[in-house]
VEXPA-809645 format. One record per residue: residue number from 1; residue in one letter; x, y, z of N, C-alpha, C in turn. Coordinates in pm, 1 decimal, padded with zeros to 6 digits. Atoms other than C-alpha are relative to their C-alpha. Layout:
<atoms>
   seq   type       n.c1       n.c2       n.c3      ca.c1      ca.c2      ca.c3       c.c1       c.c2       c.c3
   NUM      A          X          Y          Z          X          Y          Z          X          Y          Z
...
</atoms>
This chain:
<atoms>
   seq   type       n.c1       n.c2       n.c3      ca.c1      ca.c2      ca.c3       c.c1       c.c2       c.c3
     1      P    00156.4   -00095.1    00045.3    06771.2   -06072.7   -07353.0   -00036.7    00149.4   -00089.2
     2      V    00037.0   -00117.7    00117.1    06632.4   -05860.8   -07639.6   -00127.8    00154.9    00094.1
     3      L    00130.4   -00087.2   -00037.9    06361.2   -05571.2   -07569.6   -00020.7    00079.2   -00098.6
     4      W   -00012.3   -00095.0    00093.0    06191.8   -05451.3   -07833.3   -00181.7    00100.6    00089.0
     5      W    00066.1   -00118.1   -00078.4    05931.3   -05098.9   -07792.0   -00008.2   -00001.6   -00145.1
     6      N    00045.9   -00058.8    00124.7    05679.7   -05039.8   -08099.8    00091.5   -00022.4   -00093.0
     7      E   -00111.9   -00008.0    00070.7    05893.9   -04916.7   -08384.4    00105.3    00006.8    00040.0
     8      E   -00169.5   -00105.2   -00022.4    06232.2   -04817.4   -08211.4    00076.9   -00116.4   -00013.6
     9      R   -00050.6    00138.6   -00066.4    06504.4   -05062.1   -08160.0    00015.8   -00059.7    00019.8
    10      P   -00046.0    00113.5   -00128.5    06589.4   -05364.3   -08010.6    00092.4    00039.0    00066.2
    11      R   -00119.1   -00066.4   -00020.1    06774.1   -05312.0   -07737.9    00015.7   -00136.3    00108.1
    12      S    00007.1    00115.8   -00052.0    06966.2   -05575.3   -07621.4    00160.7    00019.9    00162.4
    13      A   -00081.1   -00039.8   -00127.8    07216.8   -05394.8   -07320.3   -00087.3    00033.6    00096.1
    14      W    00095.8   -00046.7   -00132.8    07056.7   -05391.4   -06966.5    00024.8    00172.0    00005.1
    15      T    00028.5   -00149.1   -00039.3    07115.0   -04998.0   -06974.2   -00093.8    00019.9   -00092.9
    16      E    00081.8   -00111.6    00111.5    06960.3   -04897.3   -07288.8   -00134.8   -00077.3    00048.1
    17      Q    00168.8    00041.6   -00077.9    06624.1   -05134.0   -07127.0    00005.6    00020.2    00088.9
    18      L    00051.1   -00053.2   -00115.3    06676.5   -04985.3   -06822.8   -00042.3    00174.7   -00004.7
    19      F    00021.8   -00128.8    00040.2    06633.8   -04648.8   -06981.9   -00138.5    00022.6   -00106.2
    20      L    00172.8    00015.2    00046.4    06339.5   -04762.5   -07200.4   -00074.4   -00030.2    00050.1
    21      I    00162.7   -00019.7   -00070.0    06118.4   -04886.5   -06971.8    00009.4    00090.5    00071.2
    22      D    00082.9   -00132.7   -00088.7    06175.7   -04615.2   -06714.5   -00026.7    00116.7   -00065.8
    23      R    00050.0   -00131.9    00060.4    06077.6   -04377.5   -07021.2   -00134.3   -00020.8   -00089.2
    24      V    00105.3    00078.7    00024.5    05777.9   -04591.4   -07127.0   -00084.6    00003.6    00118.7
    25      G    00056.3    00047.5   -00092.8    05665.0   -04745.1   -06827.1   -00119.1    00088.5    00077.6
    26      P    00139.6   -00114.9   -00047.2    05337.7   -04609.5   -06656.2    00031.5    00043.5    00181.0
    27      G   -00019.4   -00053.9   -00129.6    05489.0   -04625.2   -06295.3    00107.1    00103.5    00025.9
    28      P   -00088.0   -00102.3   -00017.4    05724.7   -04406.2   -06098.6    00132.0   -00033.7   -00106.5
    29      A   -00155.2    00007.5    00072.7    06062.6   -04353.3   -06251.7    00076.6   -00105.4    00067.6
    30      L   -00138.4    00061.0   -00068.7    06348.1   -04602.8   -06191.7    00121.2    00028.4    00044.9
    31      L   -00145.1   -00063.8   -00025.4    06622.7   -04382.9   -06206.9   -00022.5    00144.2    00001.5
    32      P   -00022.7   -00175.0   -00037.8    06670.5   -04021.6   -06063.2    00015.1    00070.4   -00124.0
    33      S    00001.0   -00083.1    00086.9    06623.6   -03713.2   -06220.0    00130.3    00063.4    00033.6
    34      D   -00071.3   -00073.4   -00046.7    06898.8   -03566.9   -06049.0    00127.9   -00083.9   -00063.2
    35      R   -00051.6    00060.1    00071.8    07235.4   -03652.7   -06274.3    00087.3   -00073.1    00090.2
    36      M   -00093.0    00049.6   -00107.0    07442.6   -03711.7   -05961.0   -00027.4   -00153.4    00103.4
    37      L    00069.2    00107.3   -00064.2    07206.0   -03959.8   -05813.1   -00017.1   -00126.7   -00093.6
    38      R   -00013.0    00061.0    00117.4    07152.5   -04142.2   -06141.8    00051.7   -00055.6   -00029.8
    39      A   -00054.4    00086.7    00021.4    07452.8   -04206.8   -06172.1    00107.4   -00102.6    00115.2
    40      Q    00035.1    00082.4   -00157.5    07487.6   -04371.7   -05809.1   -00102.3   -00106.9   -00035.1
    41      A    00102.5    00075.4    00066.1    07204.1   -04559.0   -05928.6    00076.4   -00090.6   -00106.2
    42      L   -00064.6    00128.2    00099.4    07333.7   -04727.5   -06236.7    00140.2   -00010.2    00042.1
    43      G   -00091.9    00094.8   -00019.5    07662.0   -04804.4   -06088.1   -00032.3   -00102.6    00104.7
    44      L    00088.8    00093.2   -00154.1    07473.1   -04997.5   -05782.2   -00035.2   -00130.3   -00091.6
    45      C    00035.3    00091.1    00104.5    07299.5   -05134.1   -06090.4    00080.2   -00087.5   -00070.5
    46      H   -00119.2    00060.5    00106.5    07612.6   -05236.2   -06294.4    00056.8   -00117.4    00092.1
    47      E   -00084.5    00045.2   -00133.1    07748.9   -05375.9   -05950.4   -00114.7   -00171.5   -00007.9
    48      I    00104.9    00103.4   -00034.4    07405.5   -05640.6   -05953.7    00060.2   -00038.7   -00169.3
    49      M    00062.2    00117.1    00159.1    07343.8   -05721.0   -06346.2    00156.5    00017.1   -00085.8
    50      E   -00068.8    00039.6    00143.9    07701.6   -05688.7   -06568.6    00127.1   -00085.6    00065.7
    51      G   -00072.6    00127.7   -00016.4    07903.8   -05942.4   -06593.3    00030.9   -00107.0    00123.5
    52      E   -00027.8    00021.9   -00098.4    08044.3   -06160.6   -06329.5   -00053.5    00078.1    00159.6
    53      N    00017.6   -00080.6   -00093.2    07867.8   -05926.2   -06026.8   -00084.5   -00050.3    00119.1
    54      F    00171.6    00086.9   -00053.8    07592.3   -06018.0   -05786.6   -00088.5   -00085.7   -00024.9
    55      G    00062.9    00138.8    00004.0    07378.1   -06148.2   -05936.6    00032.1   -00084.2   -00108.0
    56      F   -00082.4    00185.2    00020.6    07553.7   -06370.9   -06124.3    00045.3   -00110.6    00051.1
    57      L   -00009.8    00022.8   -00091.6    07710.4   -06488.1   -05891.7   -00145.8   -00091.8    00111.4
    58      H    00174.6    00010.7   -00112.9    07367.1   -06492.6   -05638.2   -00014.1   -00146.2   -00103.0
    59      F    00056.1    00073.7    00109.9    07243.6   -06712.4   -05982.4    00078.2   -00111.0    00027.6
    60      L   -00077.8    00124.6    00003.7    07528.8   -06968.1   -05939.9   -00002.6   -00044.0    00099.1
    61      R   -00006.1    00099.5   -00119.4    07562.5   -07048.9   -05583.9   -00179.9   -00046.4    00047.7
    62      L    00090.5    00102.1    00016.8    07169.7   -07099.9   -05600.3   -00036.8   -00088.6   -00093.7
    63      R   -00045.3    00074.0    00054.3    07217.1   -07329.5   -05843.1    00020.2   -00143.9    00071.7
    64      L   -00050.9    00045.5   -00039.7    07468.5   -07508.6   -05685.4   -00090.3   -00087.9    00152.0
    65      A    00035.2    00028.0   -00097.8    07298.2   -07509.0   -05370.3   -00169.3   -00039.9    00078.9
    66      E    00161.9    00050.2    00025.4    06962.6   -07648.8   -05502.0    00037.6   -00141.4    00017.3
    67      G   -00071.6    00158.1    00021.1    07177.7   -07974.9   -05558.8   -00053.9   -00028.9   -00118.1
    68      F    00058.7    00005.2    00146.8    07082.0   -07932.6   -05898.3    00178.3   -00107.8   -00026.3
    69      E   -00134.3    00034.2    00032.9    07471.2   -08031.6   -05913.6    00088.4    00029.6    00096.6
    70      G   -00090.8   -00024.6   -00077.2    07806.6   -08076.2   -05719.0    00057.2    00107.7   -00120.3
    71      P   -00057.3   -00118.5    00050.9    08095.5   -07834.3   -05851.3    00078.2   -00019.9   -00103.7
    72      G   -00038.6    00018.4    00070.5    08205.6   -08067.3   -06070.3   -00078.1   -00084.6   -00131.0
    73      G    00070.4    00065.9    00090.8    07911.2   -08134.9   -06288.5   -00027.7    00069.3   -00138.1
    74      N    00035.7   -00075.6    00134.6    07796.7   -07992.0   -06637.8   -00011.6    00199.6    00012.4
    75      F    00098.0   -00139.5   -00005.4    07616.1   -07645.3   -06501.5    00158.3    00039.2    00058.0
    76      A   -00045.3   -00102.3   -00082.8    07918.5   -07574.0   -06272.1    00164.1   -00037.4   -00127.5
    77      K   -00131.1    00011.9    00158.9    08205.2   -07711.3   -06645.9   -00053.3    00136.9   -00057.4
    78      T    00085.7   -00076.8    00046.6    07979.4   -07467.4   -06804.9    00062.0    00158.2    00030.5
    79      Y   -00035.7   -00124.8   -00068.0    08030.8   -07207.0   -06595.6    00120.3    00059.6    00085.1
    80      G   -00144.7   -00009.0   -00060.2    08376.1   -07226.5   -06477.7   -00024.1   -00001.5    00152.7
    81      W    00010.9   -00051.0   -00159.7    08263.5   -07290.9   -06112.1    00037.9   -00095.6    00027.6
    82      T   -00040.5    00106.1   -00126.4    08494.6   -07453.2   -05842.5   -00013.8    00037.0    00099.2
    83      E   -00050.2   -00068.5   -00106.1    08540.0   -07430.7   -05499.9    00038.8    00074.4    00064.1
    84      E   -00075.5   -00102.2   -00044.4    08736.2   -07198.0   -05447.3   -00038.5    00127.3   -00079.4
    85      G    00139.4   -00072.3    00078.5    08504.1   -06989.5   -05704.3   -00073.1    00014.5    00073.8
    86      G    00135.5   -00024.7   -00104.1    08249.8   -07027.9   -05474.6    00024.3    00087.4    00122.7
    87      K   -00046.7   -00057.7   -00115.2    08429.5   -06916.0   -05168.4    00015.3    00163.5   -00039.4
    88      K    00065.4   -00132.0    00071.3    08504.4   -06609.6   -05381.9   -00076.7    00027.9    00000.6
    89      A    00155.1   -00062.7   -00049.8    08192.0   -06532.8   -05436.4   -00102.6    00040.4    00030.9
    90      F    00081.8    00028.2   -00167.2    08032.4   -06562.9   -05115.1    00069.1    00141.6    00018.1
    91      D   -00044.7   -00143.0   -00076.8    08295.4   -06263.3   -04995.9    00003.8    00108.5   -00092.4
    92      E    00041.6   -00132.7    00110.2    08222.7   -06054.3   -05350.3   -00126.5   -00016.5    00036.4
    93      M    00091.5   -00049.3   -00029.8    07881.5   -06113.9   -05270.0   -00071.2    00094.5    00093.0
    94      C    00021.3   -00080.8   -00157.4    07913.7   -06010.4   -04872.2    00030.2    00125.4   -00030.1
    95      D   -00051.0   -00112.1    00016.9    08091.6   -05728.5   -04973.4   -00102.0    00137.6   -00100.7
    96      F    00128.0   -00073.9    00104.1    07803.7   -05567.8   -05247.9   -00059.5    00041.8    00133.6
    97      L    00099.8   -00048.3   -00069.0    07558.6   -05621.6   -04923.2    00063.5    00129.9    00090.1
    98      K   -00058.2   -00054.2   -00117.8    07803.8   -05449.6   -04701.5   -00063.8    00176.3   -00109.2
    99      L    00049.2   -00208.0    00119.1    07797.2   -05099.2   -05008.5   -00099.1    00009.9    00040.4
   100      I    00074.8   -00035.5   -00037.1    07432.9   -05142.5   -04992.9   -00053.0    00020.9    00113.7
   101      D    00060.1   -00015.7   -00151.4    07362.6   -05138.0   -04646.3    00044.0    00073.2    00049.3
   102      G   -00078.9   -00094.2    00006.6    07645.4   -04880.1   -04584.0   -00056.1    00137.0   -00037.4
</atoms>
């Protein structure tokens, strides 16, 4: 997705979008002003949003759990989903949840 704001250039990277929303949004800050805390927050965001991390793996698991199709269907083939990959994704998701819980 791409985010536009007024006359500014479009933002397509989630990090740019997060900083823009934080800057122009009317509510409380999304990111801490303290540099170290902001770095930690962005690290957690990266684990959720970047590539094949928590958000993506959770999306895939939900789609397959909905009965949308089995691991051999078109959706699974498009995203390279296998039974082995599903087990690995579940383990990685559990590891991430332990990280943010502890």
